[in-house]
DODRENKOL-882964 format. One record per atom (N, C-alpha, C, O): atom name; x, z, y. Coordinates in steps of 0.001 Angstrom, whole numbers, plus 500000, padded with zeros to 6 digits. Example, Ala and Ser with C-alpha at 12.3 -4.5 7.8 and 13.67 -1.06 7.14 Angstrom:
! residues 2
[rec N; [513190; 507800; 494310]]
[rec CA; [512300; 507800; 495500]]
[rec C; [513200; 507800; 496700]]
[rec O; [514236; 508465; 496681]]
[rec N; [512850; 507080; 497750]]
[rec CA; [513670; 507140; 498940]]
[rec C; [512900; 507870; 500030]]
[rec O; [513409; 508039; 501138]]
//
This chain:
! residues 79
[rec N; [461386; 494478; 447541]]
[rec CA; [461460; 493154; 448155]]
[rec C; [462834; 492529; 447862]]
[rec O; [462936; 491354; 447510]]
[rec N; [463878; 493341; 448016]]
[rec CA; [465223; 492844; 447763]]
[rec C; [465385; 492406; 446313]]
[rec O; [466044; 491403; 446038]]
[rec N; [464800; 493134; 445406]]
[rec CA; [464934; 492781; 443991]]
[rec C; [464257; 491440; 443694]]
[rec O; [464752; 490660; 442881]]
[rec N; [463119; 491171; 444358]]
[rec CA; [462442; 489870; 444153]]
[rec C; [463306; 488726; 444671]]
[rec O; [463340; 487663; 444051]]
[rec N; [464000; 488911; 445780]]
[rec CA; [464856; 487881; 446329]]
[rec C; [466043; 487660; 445405]]
[rec O; [466432; 486517; 445167]]
[rec N; [466628; 488734; 444879]]
[rec CA; [467749; 488600; 443971]]
[rec C; [467314; 487911; 442690]]
[rec O; [468048; 487061; 442186]]
[rec N; [466178; 488235; 442153]]
[rec CA; [465639; 487587; 440956]]
[rec C; [465381; 486111; 441237]]
[rec O; [465668; 485269; 440386]]
[rec N; [464847; 485779; 442408]]
[rec CA; [464609; 484390; 442753]]
[rec C; [465900; 483595; 442857]]
[rec O; [465969; 482455; 442399]]
[rec N; [466917; 484188; 443454]]
[rec CA; [468247; 483522; 443586]]
[rec C; [468823; 483285; 442186]]
[rec O; [469341; 482208; 441891]]
[rec N; [468726; 484305; 441329]]
[rec CA; [469266; 484168; 439962]]
[rec C; [468543; 483081; 439205]]
[rec O; [469169; 482319; 438469]]
[rec N; [467221; 482994; 439372]]
[rec CA; [466449; 481966; 438684]]
[rec C; [466881; 480567; 439211]]
[rec O; [467077; 479646; 438419]]
[rec N; [467023; 480419; 440498]]
[rec CA; [467450; 479148; 441072]]
[rec C; [468828; 478741; 440541]]
[rec O; [469049; 477587; 440174]]
[rec N; [469725; 479684; 440509]]
[rec CA; [471078; 479391; 440017]]
[rec C; [471014; 479041; 438510]]
[rec O; [471731; 478151; 438054]]
[rec N; [470162; 479739; 437747]]
[rec CA; [470004; 479431; 436334]]
[rec C; [469442; 478040; 436097]]
[rec O; [469927; 477309; 435233]]
[rec N; [468412; 477667; 436869]]
[rec CA; [467868; 476314; 436756]]
[rec C; [468895; 475266; 437134]]
[rec O; [468993; 474229; 436478]]
[rec N; [469657; 475519; 438177]]
[rec CA; [470719; 474620; 438572]]
[rec C; [471755; 474442; 437472]]
[rec O; [472192; 473327; 437185]]
[rec N; [472141; 475556; 436863]]
[rec CA; [473133; 475510; 435759]]
[rec C; [472615; 474696; 434577]]
[rec O; [473367; 473933; 433971]]
[rec N; [471315; 474858; 434245]]
[rec CA; [470738; 474067; 433145]]
[rec C; [470709; 472595; 433473]]
[rec O; [471008; 471760; 432619]]
[rec N; [470354; 472268; 434696]]
[rec CA; [470294; 470845; 435084]]
[rec C; [471675; 470230; 435062]]
[rec O; [471833; 469103; 434593]]
[rec N; [472667; 470924; 435549]]
[rec CA; [474041; 470447; 435537]]
[rec C; [474553; 470287; 434118]]
[rec O; [475254; 469322; 433813]]
[rec N; [474213; 471210; 433262]]
[rec CA; [474699; 471148; 431886]]
[rec C; [474093; 469973; 431135]]
[rec O; [474713; 469461; 430203]]
[rec N; [472916; 469538; 431510]]
[rec CA; [472273; 468418; 430846]]
[rec C; [472711; 467059; 431349]]
[rec O; [472364; 466046; 430741]]
[rec N; [473442; 467001; 432409]]
[rec CA; [473945; 465719; 432949]]
[rec C; [475074; 465188; 432059]]
[rec O; [475790; 465976; 431441]]
[rec N; [475239; 463884; 431989]]
[rec CA; [476351; 463348; 431200]]
[rec C; [477675; 463667; 431864]]
[rec O; [477733; 463854; 433079]]
[rec N; [478742; 463731; 431073]]
[rec CA; [480056; 464085; 431602]]
[rec C; [480806; 462901; 432204]]
[rec O; [481802; 463094; 432900]]
[rec N; [480346; 461691; 431947]]
[rec CA; [480998; 460532; 432522]]
[rec C; [479952; 459665; 433229]]
[rec O; [478782; 459626; 432848]]
[rec N; [480407; 458991; 434244]]
[rec CA; [479544; 458114; 435036]]
[rec C; [480175; 456754; 435100]]
[rec O; [481396; 456610; 435050]]
[rec N; [479323; 455750; 435212]]
[rec CA; [479810; 454350; 435283]]
[rec C; [479087; 453675; 436413]]
[rec O; [477863; 453761; 436519]]
[rec N; [479816; 453019; 437236]]
[rec CA; [479261; 452287; 438363]]
[rec C; [479498; 450822; 438131]]
[rec O; [480623; 450405; 437855]]
[rec N; [478469; 450048; 438239]]
[rec CA; [478580; 448589; 438065]]
[rec C; [478181; 447890; 439348]]
[rec O; [477191; 448244; 439988]]
[rec N; [478975; 446885; 439713]]
[rec CA; [478684; 446081; 440896]]
[rec C; [478628; 444653; 440535]]
[rec O; [479336; 444201; 439635]]
[rec N; [477806; 443934; 441210]]
[rec CA; [477749; 442499; 441009]]
[rec C; [477401; 441808; 442340]]
[rec O; [476805; 442405; 443236]]
[rec N; [477788; 440556; 442431]]
[rec CA; [477483; 439804; 443630]]
[rec C; [477067; 438408; 443215]]
[rec O; [477653; 437813; 442310]]
[rec N; [476056; 437894; 443882]]
[rec CA; [475563; 436561; 443591]]
[rec C; [475799; 435727; 444835]]
[rec O; [475343; 436083; 445922]]
[rec N; [476515; 434606; 444680]]
[rec CA; [476762; 433684; 445773]]
[rec C; [475893; 432477; 445594]]
[rec O; [476001; 431780; 444585]]
[rec N; [475035; 432209; 446547]]
[rec CA; [474093; 431094; 446453]]
[rec C; [474740; 429849; 447081]]
[rec O; [474222; 429287; 448046]]
[rec N; [475870; 429436; 446519]]
[rec CA; [476568; 428256; 447031]]
[rec C; [477083; 427484; 445828]]
[rec O; [477362; 428077; 444786]]
[rec N; [477209; 426198; 445955]]
[rec CA; [477765; 425421; 444814]]
[rec C; [479219; 425814; 444570]]
[rec O; [479931; 426180; 445506]]
[rec N; [479646; 425741; 443356]]
[rec CA; [481005; 426168; 442982]]
[rec C; [482099; 425428; 443792]]
[rec O; [483063; 426076; 444201]]
[rec N; [481995; 424118; 444041]]
[rec CA; [483066; 423471; 444833]]
[rec C; [483227; 424033; 446224]]
[rec O; [484341; 424105; 446741]]
[rec N; [482117; 424437; 446845]]
[rec CA; [482169; 424977; 448201]]
[rec C; [482904; 426352; 448174]]
[rec O; [483744; 426637; 449028]]
[rec N; [482567; 427165; 447190]]
[rec CA; [483175; 428492; 447085]]
[rec C; [484665; 428330; 446817]]
[rec O; [485492; 429015; 447419]]
[rec N; [484998; 427422; 445913]]
[rec CA; [486403; 427208; 445590]]
[rec C; [487189; 426740; 446813]]
[rec O; [488302; 427210; 447050]]
[rec N; [486621; 425821; 447587]]
[rec CA; [487316; 425320; 448761]]
[rec C; [487472; 426422; 449815]]
[rec O; [488502; 426494; 450485]]
[rec N; [486485; 427256; 449960]]
[rec CA; [486587; 428340; 450934]]
[rec C; [487675; 429329; 450516]]
[rec O; [488429; 429808; 451363]]
[rec N; [487766; 429640; 449218]]
[rec CA; [488819; 430548; 448751]]
[rec C; [490192; 429907; 448917]]
[rec O; [491145; 430574; 449320]]
[rec N; [490297; 428618; 448610]]
[rec CA; [491581; 427929; 448745]]
[rec C; [491988; 427895; 450214]]
[rec O; [493161; 428094; 450529]]
[rec N; [491063; 427651; 451101]]
[rec CA; [491337; 427613; 452530]]
[rec C; [491840; 428955; 453021]]
[rec O; [492806; 429025; 453780]]
[rec N; [491186; 430020; 452589]]
[rec CA; [491592; 431354; 453028]]
[rec C; [492940; 431791; 452456]]
[rec O; [493595; 432668; 453019]]
[rec N; [493359; 431186; 451337]]
[rec CA; [494673; 431530; 450795]]
[rec C; [495801; 430995; 451666]]
[rec O; [496863; 431610; 451759]]
[rec N; [495570; 429838; 452313]]
[rec CA; [496630; 429183; 453047]]
[rec C; [496529; 429338; 454570]]
[rec O; [497500; 429101; 455289]]
[rec N; [495395; 429720; 455034]]
[rec CA; [495147; 429861; 456504]]
[rec C; [494817; 431291; 456833]]
[rec O; [494059; 431933; 456107]]
[rec N; [495361; 431797; 457895]]
[rec CA; [495049; 433153; 458349]]
[rec C; [493918; 433072; 459366]]
[rec O; [494027; 432391; 460385]]
[rec N; [492826; 433781; 459069]]
[rec CA; [491718; 433759; 459993]]
[rec C; [492080; 434550; 461261]]
[rec O; [491561; 434257; 462339]]
[rec N; [492944; 435525; 461141]]
[rec CA; [493390; 436261; 462336]]
[rec C; [494117; 435357; 463311]]
[rec O; [493921; 435445; 464523]]
[rec N; [494943; 434501; 462781]]
[rec CA; [495683; 433559; 463650]]
[rec C; [494732; 432521; 464235]]
[rec O; [494928; 432066; 465363]]
[rec N; [493706; 432144; 463480]]
[rec CA; [492796; 431099; 463955]]
[rec C; [491857; 431581; 465064]]
[rec O; [491645; 430883; 466056]]
[rec N; [491300; 432776; 464885]]
[rec CA; [490324; 433255; 465847]]
[rec C; [490774; 434509; 466558]]
[rec O; [490031; 435021; 467396]]
[rec N; [491949; 435030; 466269]]
[rec CA; [492379; 436293; 466873]]
[rec C; [492461; 436257; 468363]]
[rec O; [492070; 437221; 469020]]
[rec N; [492969; 435151; 468943]]
[rec CA; [493098; 435066; 470397]]
[rec C; [491738; 435066; 471048]]
[rec O; [491523; 435776; 472030]]
[rec N; [490812; 434283; 470520]]
[rec CA; [489470; 434226; 471102]]
[rec C; [488777; 435609; 470948]]
[rec O; [488045; 436036; 471840]]
[rec N; [489001; 436259; 469880]]
[rec CA; [488428; 437602; 469663]]
[rec C; [488941; 438554; 470686]]
[rec O; [488164; 439317; 471261]]
[rec N; [490240; 438539; 470943]]
[rec CA; [490826; 439424; 471947]]
[rec C; [490271; 439124; 473340]]
[rec O; [489990; 440047; 474105]]
[rec N; [490114; 437842; 473672]]
[rec CA; [489544; 437461; 474981]]
[rec C; [488135; 438006; 475082]]
[rec O; [487753; 438538; 476124]]
[rec N; [487372; 437886; 474043]]
[rec CA; [485974; 438367; 474035]]
[rec C; [485916; 439874; 474233]]
[rec O; [485076; 440386; 474974]]
[rec N; [486823; 440577; 473560]]
[rec CA; [486836; 442018; 473718]]
[rec C; [487237; 442403; 475143]]
[rec O; [486689; 443354; 475699]]
[rec N; [488167; 441690; 475727]]
[rec CA; [488566; 441978; 477127]]
[rec C; [487407; 441737; 478071]]
[rec O; [487184; 442519; 478996]]
[rec N; [486675; 440671; 477849]]
[rec CA; [485498; 440381; 478689]]
[rec C; [484458; 441471; 478569]]
[rec O; [483879; 441915; 479560]]
[rec N; [484225; 441907; 477302]]
[rec CA; [483214; 442942; 477087]]
[rec C; [483648; 444242; 477772]]
[rec O; [482817; 444960; 478328]]
[rec N; [484957; 444544; 477730]]
[rec CA; [485477; 445761; 478360]]
[rec C; [485273; 445704; 479874]]
[rec O; [484852; 446686; 480485]]
[rec N; [485578; 444540; 480480]]
[rec CA; [485433; 444436; 481932]]
[rec C; [483947; 444540; 482348]]
[rec O; [483622; 445158; 483362]]
[rec N; [483062; 443928; 481555]]
[rec CA; [481626; 444032; 481854]]
[rec C; [481144; 445475; 481719]]
[rec O; [480370; 445953; 482549]]
[rec N; [481601; 446166; 480675]]
[rec CA; [481160; 447546; 480473]]
[rec C; [481719; 448473; 481567]]
[rec O; [481032; 449380; 482036]]
[rec N; [482983; 448227; 481964]]
[rec CA; [483551; 449053; 483013]]
[rec C; [482917; 448777; 484373]]
[rec O; [482751; 449701; 485169]]
[rec N; [482563; 447539; 484650]]
[rec CA; [481908; 447215; 485917]]
[rec C; [480485; 447800; 485934]]
[rec O; [480022; 448265; 486975]]
[rec N; [479796; 447779; 484790]]
[rec CA; [478452; 448332; 484742]]
[rec C; [478499; 449846; 484870]]
[rec O; [477563; 450456; 485386]]
[rec N; [479563; 450444; 484412]]
[rec CA; [479730; 451908; 484488]]
[rec C; [479974; 452368; 485935]]
[rec O; [479575; 453470; 486310]]
[rec N; [480623; 451531; 486739]]
[rec CA; [480922; 451894; 488110]]
[rec C; [479714; 451863; 488981]]
[rec O; [479670; 452606; 489961]]
[rec N; [478738; 451064; 488701]]
[rec CA; [477525; 450993; 489537]]
[rec C; [476495; 451987; 489183]]
[rec O; [475436; 452029; 489809]]
//
């Protein structure tokens, strides 16, 4: 019984080695993105983001929202 298990393990390792040996040695990953907006809109958005900080614009409101969520979660936890 033990010999059959050892032979099975050796066969599995051999098949794995053959599969690995047949794989290419280099891999290439390609990414692309499609924006469904007119070019002037995309350009204006990029230009706006270069000169304006979104953190400064919405950061305070974001922090207030997080504080409100925390208070609601803590009050719900107490009951």
